[in-house]
N, C-alpha and C positions, 0 to 999 in steps of 0.2 A: 389635477392631471390624472387621467385614467390610464393604467398600463395593463395591457392584456397579458395573461399568463404565458402566451406564446412569445411575446417580446422579452419577458424575463428569462424564459428558457433559452432563447437564442443568445442572449447576452451571457448567461451562465456557461453554456456549452462553448462559446467562443473563448471566453477568458480561461475556462478550465483547460481547454486544449493548449492554449499558449503557456499556461503555468506548467502543465505536465511535460510539454516539449522541452521547456527550459530546465525542468527538474531532471529529465532524462539526460540532457546534455551535460549538466553538472555532474551527475553520477558517472557518466562515461569519462569525464575528465579526471576523476579521482581514482586512486589505487583501490581496487576492490578485493585485494587478497585472494585473487584467483576465482572469485565468485562471478557467475554470469548474471546478467540482468534478470533472467528468469528465476535464478536461485534467490536473488535479492528480493524480487517481488513475492516469491513464495514465503520467505522469511517475514516480510512485512505483513502479509496476510495472517500468518500464524501468530504474530505478535498480538493482534487484536482479536483473533478467533481461535483461541486455544481449544483443542478438542475437535477441530475441523476434520472432515474426511478428505481422502485423496480427491474425490470428485469435487468437493467444495473448493479446494485449492486450484484444481484444474480449471474449474469454471471461472474463478477469479483471474487466473493467469492467462486464460484464453487458449489453453492447450487441451488435447484429449487426455483422459486419465492414463492410458498406456504410455504416452510420451512423458507425461509429468512424473510417472512412477519412477523413471530413471533419474530424474532430477532429485526427487525426494530420497531415493536410494543413496545418491551421492552426498546429500546433506546429512543423512543418518550416519553414513560412514565417517563424515567429518565431525560428528557429534554436535551438529547444529540443530538437528531435529530429532525428536524421540517419538517412536511409535508406541502406542499402548492399545491393548485390547479393551474394548468397552466392557465395563462391569455389567451393564444392562443387556447387551447383545454381543456375545462372544464372537459373532461373525463380523462385527464392526471394529475397524481399526481407526483410532484417532491419532492425530498428529499434534505435537506440542513443540514450541520453540524452546530450546535449551538456553542456559545462560551464555554459552559460547556463541550460539546463533544470534542471540540478542546483542551481544557485544559486536559481532561482525556486522550486523545490520546497522547498528548505531554508528560504527566507525565510517560508514559510507553515507548513511542518511543524514546524520547530524551536520557534517560539513556542507552537504548539498543544500540543506534547508537554510543554514546560516548564510550561504552565498546568496540565495534568493531573497532572504529576509532583508538584506541590505537595500533592495529595491523599495521595500515598504517603508524604509526610513525616510523616504522623500515625502511620504504622506504625513499630514498633521496627526496629532494624537487623537483628535475627534474622528478623523477619517479612518484611522486604523481601528478605532472602536466600532465604527459603523460597519467595517468589513467583518469584524468578528461577530457582531450582532447578526449580520446577513447570513454568515456561514452557520451560525447556531440555528437559524430558522430553516435552512436548507438541509442540514445534516439528517435530521430524523425523517425527512421526506425521501431520502435517497440511500441511506445506510442499509446495507444488507449484512451487517455484522463484520464487514471488513474495515479497512482503514479509512474509508469514507472519501479519500481524495486521490486514490491511485487505481481506481477500478479498472480502467482500460489501458493504463500506461505502465511503464517499466519502473520497478522498484517501489 
């Protein structure tokens, strides 16, 4: 059976949209310790992209750099993000997730992922392995240095 790349992409986009919608819904149901979805999404990006610039995070979150600057300022004040001046270019400021930020992110992200993982329990072990294999094929094609699965969604 021949499957066109367009058919594969249509299926991936459809399922990804459903998964991320349900992930957002789970995050919204959980206590977030006062963090907004935009703050959580920023923390998630910095978890896998240490040393990112404000523009990098803004692009990932889908906001302009001036708007995201306030979000990052709040996270810095809460000691969840640390700013550093680049050693190579003193004009460049890099952003890093702190231990406190990682803990805050995991306190929301972990339970949301666990809740959604229960759905995968209905699949056989072979089916779950097939999903993991498929994701490992797709990840290098679409990863831009972020978390790979949250590009346009919240958290």
